[in-house]
C-alpha positions as CSV (number, residue, x, y, z in Angstrom):
1,X,7.1,-12.7,25.2
2,X,5.3,-15.8,26.1
3,X,2.7,-17.0,23.8
4,X,-0.7,-18.9,24.4
5,X,-1.8,-21.6,21.7
6,X,-5.0,-23.0,22.0
7,X,-7.8,-24.5,19.6
8,X,-10.7,-22.1,18.6
9,X,-13.8,-22.5,16.2
10,X,-15.1,-20.7,13.5
11,X,-18.5,-19.9,13.7
12,X,-20.4,-17.5,11.0
13,X,-17.1,-16.0,9.9
14,X,-15.9,-15.2,13.4
15,X,-13.3,-16.8,15.5
16,X,-15.1,-18.0,19.1
17,X,-12.3,-18.6,21.6
18,X,-12.8,-21.3,24.1
19,X,-14.6,-20.5,27.3
20,X,-12.5,-18.6,29.7
21,X,-10.0,-17.0,27.3
22,X,-10.0,-13.6,27.1
23,X,-7.8,-11.5,24.8
24,X,-7.8,-7.4,24.9
25,X,-9.8,-5.9,21.9
26,X,-7.2,-4.5,19.6
27,X,-4.7,-7.5,19.9
28,X,-3.2,-8.6,17.1
29,X,-2.9,-12.5,16.7
30,X,-1.6,-15.1,14.3
31,X,-4.0,-17.7,12.8
32,X,-2.9,-20.9,11.5
33,X,-5.8,-22.8,9.4
34,X,-5.2,-25.9,7.9
35,X,-5.1,-26.3,4.2
36,X,-7.8,-28.6,4.4
37,X,-10.2,-26.3,5.9
38,X,-9.9,-23.5,3.5
39,X,-13.3,-22.6,1.8
40,X,-12.8,-24.1,-2.2
41,X,-15.1,-22.7,-4.9
42,X,-17.8,-24.8,-5.9
43,X,-16.6,-24.7,-9.4
44,X,-13.2,-24.4,-10.1
45,X,-12.4,-20.8,-11.7
46,X,-11.4,-22.2,-15.3
47,X,-14.9,-24.2,-15.2
48,X,-16.8,-21.3,-14.0
49,X,-19.7,-20.3,-16.4
50,X,-19.0,-16.7,-16.5
51,X,-15.2,-17.3,-18.0
52,X,-15.2,-16.9,-21.7
53,X,-19.1,-15.8,-22.1
54,X,-18.1,-13.5,-24.3
55,X,-15.5,-14.6,-26.3
56,X,-17.8,-14.8,-29.4
57,X,-18.7,-11.1,-29.2
58,X,-17.3,-9.4,-32.3
59,X,-17.6,-6.0,-30.7
60,X,-15.3,-7.1,-28.2
61,X,-12.3,-8.6,-29.9
62,X,-10.3,-5.8,-27.9
63,X,-11.7,-5.7,-24.7
64,X,-9.4,-3.1,-23.6
65,X,-10.7,-0.8,-26.8
66,X,-14.2,-1.5,-25.6
67,X,-13.8,-0.5,-22.1
68,X,-12.2,2.8,-23.1
69,X,-15.2,3.6,-25.5
70,X,-17.7,2.7,-22.8
71,X,-15.8,5.0,-20.4
72,X,-15.9,7.9,-23.0
73,X,-19.7,7.6,-23.6
74,X,-20.0,7.3,-19.6
75,X,-18.3,10.8,-19.3
76,X,-20.5,12.4,-21.9
């Protein structure tokens, strides 16, 4: 099976094909994206302000137990 290779552009989260390129709906394609083009979070996850924001909460020392307790309350 022959394969085509061409350059395309991403606009608004959609891949825009070059003029004249037509691919049937439902066709599976392989897309290769250069690593440099991948979106990166503005803040590295380990520095995100939400990480550790509840670390000082004494009522959440055991977070799994806290969640179980909340779920029990929701069921009532």
